C-alpha positions in Angstrom: 114.7 103.2 107.9 112.5 100.2 108.7 110.9 98.7 105.6 107.1 98.4 105.5 107.2 94.6 105.8 109.8 92.3 107.2 111.2 89.2 105.6 110.8 85.8 107.3 114.5 85.5 107.9 114.6 88.8 109.8 111.5 87.9 111.8 113.0 84.5 112.7 116.1 86.2 114.0 114.0 88.8 116.0 111.8 86.0 117.5 114.9 84.0 118.5 116.4 87.0 120.2 113.2 87.9 122.0 112.5 84.3 123.2 116.0 83.0 123.8 118.4 85.9 124.4 116.1 88.4 126.1 113.2 86.5 127.7 113.4 85.9 131.4 114.2 82.2 132.2 111.1 82.0 134.3 109.0 82.5 131.1 111.1 80.5 128.5 109.0 77.8 126.9 105.8 79.5 128.1 105.8 82.8 126.4 106.1 83.2 122.6 105.9 86.0 120.2 104.0 85.8 116.9 103.9 88.0 113.9 102.5 87.3 110.4 101.8 89.3 107.3 98.8 88.7 105.0 100.5 89.1 101.6 98.5 90.5 98.7 95.8 92.2 100.7 94.4 95.5 99.6 96.0 97.2 102.6 99.6 96.4 101.5 100.6 93.2 103.3 99.5 94.2 106.7 99.3 91.5 109.4 99.1 91.0 113.0 101.3 90.5 116.1 100.5 88.6 119.3 102.1 87.4 122.5 101.1 83.9 123.6 101.3 82.4 127.1 101.1 78.7 127.3 99.7 78.7 123.7 96.9 81.3 124.4 97.1 84.8 123.0 97.2 87.3 125.9 97.9 90.3 123.8 97.2 90.7 120.1 96.6 93.4 117.5 96.2 93.7 113.9 95.9 96.5 111.3 92.1 96.7 111.4 91.8 96.7 115.2 94.6 99.4 115.4 92.9 101.4 112.7 89.6 101.3 114.5 91.1 102.2 117.8 93.0 105.2 116.2 89.8 106.6 114.7 87.8 106.1 117.9 90.5 108.0 119.8 90.7 110.7 117.2 86.9 111.3 117.2 86.8 111.3 121.0 89.5 113.9 121.2 87.8 116.1 118.6 84.4 115.7 120.3 86.1 116.8 123.5 86.9 120.1 122.0 90.5 119.3 121.0 92.0 120.7 117.9 92.2 118.2 115.0 96.0 118.4 114.6 96.6 117.6 118.2 93.9 115.0 118.2 95.5 113.4 115.2 99.0 113.4 116.8 97.6 111.9 120.1 95.3 109.3 118.6 98.1 106.9 117.9 99.3 107.0 121.5 95.7 106.5 122.7 95.4 103.4 120.5 98.6 102.0 121.8 97.5 102.7 125.4 94.5 100.5 124.6 96.8 97.8 123.4 96.2 98.2 119.7 99.3 98.4 117.5 100.3 97.9 113.9 102.6 95.0 113.0 105.2 97.7 112.0 104.9 99.2 115.5 106.0 95.9 116.9 109.1 95.9 114.7 110.0 99.5 115.4 109.6 98.9 119.2 111.9 95.9 119.0 114.5 97.9 117.1 114.4 100.6 119.8 114.5 98.0 122.6 117.4 96.1 121.0 119.7 99.2 120.6 119.4 100.8 124.0 120.2 99.9 127.6 117.5 98.1 129.6 117.0 101.1 131.9 116.1 103.3 129.0 113.6 100.7 127.7 111.9 100.5 131.1 111.3 104.3 130.8 110.4 104.4 127.2 107.3 106.3 126.1 106.6 103.4 123.8 104.5 100.8 125.7 105.6 98.0 123.5 109.3 98.8 124.3 108.4 98.8 128.0 106.7 95.4 127.5 109.8 93.9 126.0 111.8 95.3 128.9 109.4 93.9 131.6 109.9 90.5 130.1 113.7 90.8 129.8 116.0 88.6 131.9 118.1 91.6 132.9 115.2 93.0 135.0 115.5 91.7 138.5 113.1 91.0 141.3 113.7 94.2 143.2 113.2 96.2 140.0 110.0 94.4 139.3 108.7 95.2 142.8 109.6 98.9 142.4 108.0 99.0 139.0 104.7 97.6 140.4 104.4 100.8 142.4 105.5 103.1 139.6 103.2 101.6 136.9 99.9 102.5 138.4 99.2 104.9 135.5 100.5 102.5 132.8 98.0 100.9 130.3 96.1 98.0 131.9 97.6 95.6 129.4 101.1 96.6 130.4 100.3 96.2 134.1 99.0 92.7 133.2 102.4 91.9 131.6 104.2 93.1 134.7 101.9 90.9 136.9 102.6 88.0 134.6 106.3 88.4 135.0 106.0 88.9 138.8 104.0 85.7 139.0 106.6 83.8 137.0 109.3 85.0 139.4 107.2 83.9 142.4 106.9 87.5 143.6 103.1 87.5 143.9 103.0 84.5 146.2 105.8 86.0 148.3 103.9 89.3 148.6 100.8 87.5 149.7 102.7 85.2 152.2 104.7 88.1 153.6 
């Protein structure tokens, strides 16, 4: 069971694995992961997570943004005639599709990604797990090209991650030249 928070030693190990062991060589030194917790807050040490490219945050989320996205999705599903139990169950997925996630979602996604084969991570229902997989060194150029066609219905932020990886691999230029 994942604890509510994560100690700094564990985050340091996770960050090292993501950035040094798993990250594609074409993005090493350019892409970094960031997670922090705000200790002593009224909401129980919640924090935020981000992905930075060349020092700029390209994907970020925090407790409050995720909370707001969840409730917006829940209300929209209920207003659309959906039953409240189903709306409640789906609202978390809707928030994640919008790129909003809890800090704990980030940790859980890493735990799933870290314990399964890369092919399973690429097919995961969890978009954060798929993001880790798209940035993984074990995913080759042919797979990236195939995934570009398959990800037309993926969240826009996840498609952006794929394009970022393809650009880093020189695949976008080759496609334009060819």
